[in-house]
C-alpha positions as CSV (number, residue, x, y, z in Angstrom):
1,H,94.4,167.0,108.7
2,E,96.7,169.5,110.0
3,N,94.3,171.2,111.7
4,K,92.8,168.2,113.3
5,S,89.4,168.5,111.4
6,Y,89.6,164.7,111.4
7,E,86.1,164.1,110.8
8,L,86.3,166.3,107.7
9,A,89.7,164.9,106.5
10,F,88.3,161.6,106.6
11,K,85.2,162.4,104.7
12,Y,87.5,163.4,101.7
13,Y,89.7,160.5,102.1
14,K,87.0,158.5,101.9
15,S,85.2,159.9,98.8
16,I,88.7,159.7,96.7
17,V,88.5,155.9,97.4
18,D,84.8,155.1,96.7
19,E,85.2,157.3,93.5
20,Y,88.3,155.8,92.2
21,E,86.7,152.3,93.2
22,F,83.1,153.4,91.3
23,L,85.2,154.6,88.2
24,S,87.3,151.5,88.1
25,E,84.2,149.4,88.6
26,K,82.5,151.0,85.6
27,K,85.9,150.6,83.5
28,D,85.9,154.8,83.4
29,L,89.1,155.6,84.7
30,P,91.2,158.7,82.7
31,K,92.6,157.2,79.5
32,K,95.6,159.7,79.7
33,E,98.7,158.3,81.5
34,S,99.5,161.2,83.6
35,D,95.9,161.4,84.7
36,L,95.3,157.9,85.6
37,N,98.9,157.6,87.8
38,K,97.8,160.9,89.5
39,L,94.3,159.6,90.4
40,V,96.0,156.3,91.3
41,E,98.5,158.1,93.6
42,Y,95.7,159.9,95.5
43,Y,93.8,156.8,95.9
44,I,96.6,154.5,97.6
45,S,97.5,157.7,99.7
46,S,94.1,158.3,100.7
47,I,93.8,154.2,101.7
48,I,97.2,154.9,103.8
49,N,95.7,158.0,105.7
50,I,92.7,156.4,106.5
51,G,94.5,153.3,107.8
52,K,96.6,155.9,109.9
53,F,93.0,157.3,111.3
54,Y,92.7,153.7,112.7
55,E,96.1,153.0,114.0
56,N,96.5,156.4,116.0
57,G,92.9,157.0,117.0
58,F,92.3,160.0,115.0
59,Y,88.5,160.4,114.9
60,F,87.9,156.8,115.4
61,K,89.1,154.7,118.5
62,K,92.5,153.2,117.7
63,N,91.9,149.7,116.2
64,Y,94.6,148.0,114.5
65,E,92.5,145.4,113.0
66,Q,91.0,148.0,111.0
67,A,94.1,149.4,109.9
68,K,95.4,146.5,108.9
69,I,92.5,146.3,106.5
70,W,93.4,149.3,104.9
71,Y,97.3,148.7,104.8
72,R,96.8,145.3,103.7
73,K,95.0,147.3,100.5
74,A,98.1,149.6,100.1
75,K,100.1,146.4,100.3
76,S,98.3,144.9,97.6
77,L,98.6,148.1,95.4
78,G,102.7,148.1,96.0
79,D,103.2,150.2,99.1
80,E,104.1,147.6,102.0
81,R,105.6,150.3,104.2
82,P,102.6,151.3,106.1
83,M,101.7,147.5,107.3
84,A,105.3,146.9,107.9
85,G,105.2,150.0,110.3
86,L,102.0,148.8,112.0
87,L,103.6,145.5,112.8
88,D,106.8,146.6,114.1
89,R,104.5,148.8,116.3
90,I,102.5,146.0,117.6
91,K,105.2,143.8,118.0
92,A,107.2,146.8,120.3
93,E,103.9,146.7,122.3
94,A,103.7,143.2,122.7
95,N,107.3,142.7,123.9
96,E,106.1,145.5,126.6
97,G,103.3,143.5,127.3
98,L,100.9,146.0,126.4
99,I,98.9,143.8,124.0
100,D,98.4,140.1,125.0
101,E,96.2,139.5,122.0
102,L,98.7,140.0,119.4
103,P,98.8,136.5,117.6
104,A,94.9,136.9,117.0
105,M,95.6,140.0,115.0
106,L,98.3,138.3,112.6
107,S,97.6,136.6,109.7
108,C,99.7,133.1,109.5
109,E,102.3,134.4,107.6
110,E,103.0,137.3,109.9
111,K,102.6,134.9,113.1
112,Y,105.5,132.8,111.3
113,E,107.7,135.9,111.0
114,L,107.1,136.9,114.8
115,S,108.1,133.3,115.7
116,K,111.3,133.8,114.1
117,R,112.0,137.3,115.7
118,Y,111.2,135.6,119.0
119,L,113.7,133.0,118.1
120,L,116.6,135.2,117.2
121,G,115.7,138.3,119.3
122,I,115.1,140.7,116.4
123,G,113.6,143.4,118.0
124,L,111.8,141.5,120.7
125,E,113.3,139.7,123.8
126,K,114.4,136.3,122.7
127,S,112.0,133.6,123.8
128,F,111.6,129.8,122.6
129,R,108.6,129.6,124.5
130,K,106.8,132.4,123.0
131,A,107.6,131.3,119.5
132,L,106.7,127.6,120.2
133,P,102.7,127.9,120.0
134,L,103.1,130.3,116.9
135,L,105.5,127.9,115.1
136,L,103.0,125.1,116.0
137,E,100.1,127.0,114.7
138,C,102.0,127.7,111.4
139,A,103.1,124.3,110.7
140,Q,99.6,123.1,111.1
141,A,98.4,125.8,108.5
142,G,100.7,124.5,106.0
143,I,103.8,126.4,106.8
144,Y,106.0,123.8,107.0
145,L,109.4,125.3,107.7
146,A,108.1,126.0,110.9
147,Y,108.6,122.0,112.2
148,K,112.4,122.5,110.9
149,D,112.6,125.2,112.9
150,I,111.1,123.5,116.0
151,G,113.1,120.6,115.4
152,L,116.5,122.3,115.1
153,C,116.1,124.2,118.3
154,Y,115.5,120.9,119.9
155,T,118.3,118.9,118.5
156,K,121.1,121.5,117.9
157,G,119.9,124.4,120.3
158,S,119.8,127.3,117.7
159,A,117.8,128.7,115.0
160,I,118.7,129.5,111.3
161,K,119.2,133.1,110.4
162,K,119.0,133.5,106.6
163,E,120.2,136.7,104.9
164,I,121.1,137.1,101.1
165,W,124.8,136.3,101.4
166,R,125.2,133.7,104.4
167,I,123.2,131.5,106.6
168,E,124.1,132.0,110.4
169,S,123.1,129.9,113.4
170,I,121.9,131.8,116.5
171,D,121.6,130.1,119.9
172,V,118.2,129.9,121.5
173,D,116.8,129.5,124.9
174,C,115.7,126.0,124.3
175,E,116.7,122.8,126.3
176,R,117.6,120.2,124.0
177,N,115.5,117.3,123.5
178,Y,116.1,114.9,120.8
179,S,112.8,112.9,121.1
180,L,110.9,116.0,119.9
181,G,113.6,117.3,117.6
182,Y,113.6,114.1,115.9
183,R,109.7,113.8,115.6
184,Y,109.4,117.4,114.2
185,L,112.1,117.1,111.7
186,T,110.8,113.7,110.4
187,E,107.3,115.4,110.4
188,Y,108.7,118.3,108.1
189,V,110.3,115.9,105.9
190,K,107.0,114.4,104.8
191,H,106.3,117.8,103.2
192,I,109.6,118.8,101.8
193,D,112.9,117.4,100.7
194,D,115.9,119.3,102.6
195,G,119.4,117.9,102.6
196,E,120.3,119.6,105.5
197,V,117.2,118.0,107.5
198,F,118.0,114.8,106.0
199,Y,121.6,114.8,107.1
200,E,120.5,115.7,110.8
201,L,118.2,113.1,111.0
202,G,120.9,110.4,109.6
203,M,123.2,111.9,112.3
204,L,120.3,111.5,115.1
205,C,120.2,108.0,114.0
206,E,123.6,107.3,113.8
207,L,124.2,108.6,117.3
208,G,121.1,107.3,118.7
209,L,120.0,110.3,120.0
210,G,116.0,110.7,120.3
211,T,115.7,107.5,118.3
212,Q,116.9,103.9,118.5
213,R,120.8,103.8,117.2
214,D,120.4,102.3,113.7
215,I,123.4,102.6,111.0
216,A,121.3,101.2,108.2
217,N,118.5,103.6,108.7
218,A,121.1,106.4,109.1
219,L,122.5,105.7,105.8
220,L,119.1,105.5,104.3
221,W,118.8,109.5,105.4
222,Y,122.2,110.2,104.0
223,K,121.3,109.1,101.2
224,K,118.3,110.8,100.6
225,A,120.3,114.0,101.6
226,I,122.7,113.1,98.6
227,N,119.9,112.6,96.3
228,V,119.2,116.3,96.8
229,D,122.6,117.3,96.3
230,Y,123.8,117.9,99.9
231,A,127.5,117.1,99.9
232,D,128.0,116.8,103.5
233,A,126.4,113.8,103.3
234,V,128.7,112.3,101.0
235,D,132.3,113.4,102.9
236,H,130.1,111.7,106.0
237,I,129.4,108.5,104.3
238,A,132.8,108.2,102.8
239,N,134.5,108.8,106.5
240,L,131.7,106.0,107.8
241,Y,133.6,103.7,105.1
242,R,137.2,104.9,106.0
243,F,137.0,104.2,110.1
244,G,135.3,101.0,109.5
245,K,131.9,101.8,110.7
246,I,129.8,100.5,108.1
């Protein structure tokens, strides 16, 4: 590999992969733990190196799709770093306009991650326009959180960034459209009970934003929020009574 004898290097890496999988299929792997661990180490290392051949265009023509096949294999064996590195590389190149077919190269979960990066401007230029088609595709494929992301962008003009210790709202380049926001948030809660979204839908009904102004309907949403322990809804209903709105 270091001497750029890529053809020979690939042959050796591939032989290690084939040998391990043959022994595994025949249930003839080494019984001694240290020998087995060493063989597994060689196996994973060979898989990653074959992926690098495709990622960097060594011996083969550069092919990110093939690289992903090998890196996914490594990820299933516990090493996520090569796949993460490749995705960061693809995203960076997409941001520079070098790859137009990026979405076709990603799994649904990876598309959702990419859409969030666009919304939040993480490693990519912030763009609701680029995030929207990815979010719609993900939502239709069963990642229903995408409906929530779209709805909150339209109603609040912000996306939610979740970290281990805190939740932060990030402004997005999206014009307010309460009607679309109400539509996508109601679609989301068909699938998932979410106190924050129930509360947001109650506010939209109470204020007549994106839907007909209807206090009774707003109360129904607030009560749904209370049923999933969303405390802000309790305070809000108390204030509605306090100020004579209901």
